[in-house]
C-alpha positions in Angstrom: 92.5 133.8 90.7 95.8 132.5 92.2 94.0 131.6 95.4 90.9 130.2 93.7 93.1 128.0 91.4 95.1 126.8 94.3 92.1 125.9 96.4 90.5 123.9 93.5 93.8 122.2 92.9 94.4 121.2 96.5 90.8 119.9 96.7 91.4 117.7 93.7 94.7 116.6 95.2 93.1 115.5 98.4 90.3 113.6 96.7 92.6 111.9 94.3 95.0 110.9 97.0 92.3 109.4 99.2 90.8 107.5 96.2 94.0 106.0 94.9 95.7 105.3 98.3 92.7 103.5 99.7 91.9 101.4 96.6 95.6 100.6 96.0 95.6 98.6 99.3 93.3 96.1 97.5 96.2 95.4 95.1 98.6 94.1 97.9 98.6 90.6 96.4 99.0 91.7 92.8 102.3 91.7 91.0 104.5 94.9 91.5 104.1 95.8 87.9 100.3 96.1 88.3 100.7 97.9 91.7 103.1 100.4 90.1 101.0 101.2 87.1 97.9 101.8 89.2 99.4 103.9 91.9 101.5 106.1 89.5 98.2 107.0 87.8 97.8 109.3 90.8 101.1 111.1 89.9 100.1 111.5 86.2 96.7 112.9 87.3 98.3 115.4 89.7 100.7 116.7 86.9 97.7 116.9 84.6 95.5 118.6 87.2 98.3 121.2 88.0 98.5 122.0 84.3 94.7 122.2 83.9 93.9 124.2 87.0 97.0 126.1 88.0 98.5 126.4 84.4 101.7 124.8 85.4 103.2 123.5 82.2 106.6 121.8 81.6 109.3 121.7 78.9 111.9 118.9 78.8 115.3 119.1 77.1 118.1 116.6 76.9 115.9 113.5 76.3 118.7 112.2 74.0 120.8 111.8 77.1 118.6 109.1 78.6 120.2 105.7 78.1 118.2 102.8 76.6 118.9 100.8 79.8 117.9 101.9 83.3 120.2 104.1 85.4 120.6 106.1 88.6 119.0 109.5 88.6 120.3 112.4 90.7 117.8 115.2 90.7 117.5 118.7 92.2 114.8 118.7 94.9 112.8 121.9 95.1 109.2 120.8 95.4 106.8 117.8 95.2 106.3 118.4 91.5 109.5 116.7 90.3 108.9 113.7 92.5 105.6 113.2 90.5 106.9 114.2 87.1 109.8 111.7 87.1 107.2 108.9 87.3 105.9 110.2 83.9 109.3 110.9 82.4 111.0 107.6 83.3 109.9 103.8 83.1 109.4 101.8 86.3 111.5 103.2 89.1 112.2 103.0 92.8 112.9 106.0 95.1 115.2 106.6 98.0 113.2 108.2 100.7 112.8 108.9 104.4 111.4 105.8 106.2 108.9 108.1 108.1 107.0 108.7 104.9 105.7 105.1 105.0 104.0 105.8 108.3 101.7 108.4 106.8 98.1 106.7 106.8 97.0 105.5 103.4 99.5 107.5 101.4 102.4 105.9 103.1 100.9 102.5 103.0 100.3 102.7 99.2 103.8 104.1 98.8 105.1 100.9 100.6 103.5 98.7 97.9 106.0 100.1 95.4 109.0 98.8 97.3 110.9 102.1 97.7 114.3 102.2 99.4 113.2 103.6 102.8 116.1 104.6 104.9 116.8 106.0 108.3 119.5 108.6 107.7 120.4 108.6 111.3 121.7 105.0 111.1 125.2 104.4 109.9 124.0 101.4 107.9 121.7 103.5 105.6 124.3 103.7 102.9 124.9 100.0 102.9 121.1 99.4 102.7 120.8 101.9 99.8 123.6 100.1 97.9 122.2 96.7 98.5 118.6 97.5 97.7 119.5 99.9 94.9 121.7 97.4 93.1 118.9 94.8 93.4 116.4 97.2 91.9 118.8 98.2 89.1 119.5 94.5 88.3 115.8 93.9 87.8 115.5 96.7 85.3 114.2 99.5 87.5 115.6 103.0 87.6 116.7 104.4 91.0 115.9 108.0 91.8 117.9 109.8 94.5 117.5 113.4 95.6 121.1 113.9 96.9 120.4 117.0 99.0 118.1 114.9 101.1 115.4 117.6 101.4 113.7 120.2 99.4 115.6 123.5 98.9 114.4 126.8 97.6 115.4 128.0 94.1 118.9 129.4 94.1 119.9 127.4 97.2 121.9 124.2 97.6 122.7 121.8 100.3 125.6 119.3 100.6 125.1 116.4 98.3 125.1 112.9 99.6 127.7 110.5 98.1 125.2 107.6 98.1 124.4 108.0 94.4 128.1 107.8 93.4 128.5 104.9 95.8 125.6 103.0 94.2 127.0 103.8 90.7 130.4 102.4 91.7 129.0 99.3 93.4 126.5 98.5 90.6 128.3 99.7 87.5 125.2 101.6 86.4 125.6 105.3 85.2 124.3 108.4 86.9 121.8 110.7 85.0 121.8 114.3 86.5 118.6 116.2 86.2 118.1 120.0 86.8 114.9 121.9 86.9 113.2 125.1 88.3 110.0 123.6 89.6 110.4 125.5 92.9 109.3 128.7 91.3 105.8 127.4 90.5 105.4 124.8 93.3 107.2 126.2 96.3 108.2 124.3 99.3 105.4 124.1 102.0 103.3 126.6 100.0 99.6 126.3 99.5 99.7 128.6 96.4 100.7 127.2 93.0 102.0 129.8 90.5 101.4 129.5 86.8 104.4 129.1 84.5 106.4 126.6 82.4 108.8 124.4 84.4 112.0 123.7 82.6 113.5 120.1 83.1 117.0 119.5 81.7 118.6 116.1 81.5 122.3 115.9 81.6 124.8 113.5 80.0 125.5 110.2 81.8 128.3 110.1 84.4 129.9 106.6 84.3 131.8 105.2 87.2 135.4 105.0 86.0 138.6 105.9 87.9 136.9 108.7 89.9 136.5 108.8 93.6 133.1 109.0 95.4 133.8 112.7 96.1 134.8 113.4 92.5 131.7 111.7 91.0 129.4 113.6 93.5 131.1 116.9 92.7 130.8 116.4 89.0 127.0 115.7 89.3 126.5 118.6 91.8 128.3 121.2 89.7 126.3 120.3 86.7 122.9 120.2 88.5 123.4 123.4 90.4 125.0 125.4 87.6 122.3 124.3 85.1 119.5 125.0 87.6 120.9 128.5 88.3 120.8 129.2 84.5 117.1 128.4 84.1 114.9 131.4 83.9 112.0 132.0 86.2 108.9 130.5 84.7 
């Protein structure tokens, strides 16, 4: 059944991606708000499809920690699931991502319509670009989502956190909202199989830029995210 469910899920994923990505290109001259709503229907469908076919549910705690205004999100990155779910959890947002993703036919082209912050991490100017574009997005009311480890990691593992989130917080004055989860147990990195379970998502208290250094803010966020993720049970 695991293989059968995964096959059905991935077929639906491919069909939905092709349909939304190709038709989204017709909205190139529409306002960002319209493009964002339409394209993120794809994310909402995939989360629903995973729940229906693969029995991947979710449970969110800490919603009271979300501020009324927009903020900067630092989130654990274990799978593709959280990249989709955050689009349901939070209002209009922009994501910091690798520039190469925009080169993927159809998918990347549709993604570009949402004005992500696409960076080349090999360039020394990438932090400056993130702060400039991130501050602009925040000042227009959009949330900014950053995966500070820069790549997906397996459950129980961690990589060095980028200080870009703390840098953006200090430059813009907007707080950081840390988010932990255990999605990697159900939707593993580079795995065709999707495992049933209830993914736990935990939203932490806001971290405000005060008298801390970049390293101290980053360490505070990392300690909370990693320790909370480690405490979550296997779905």
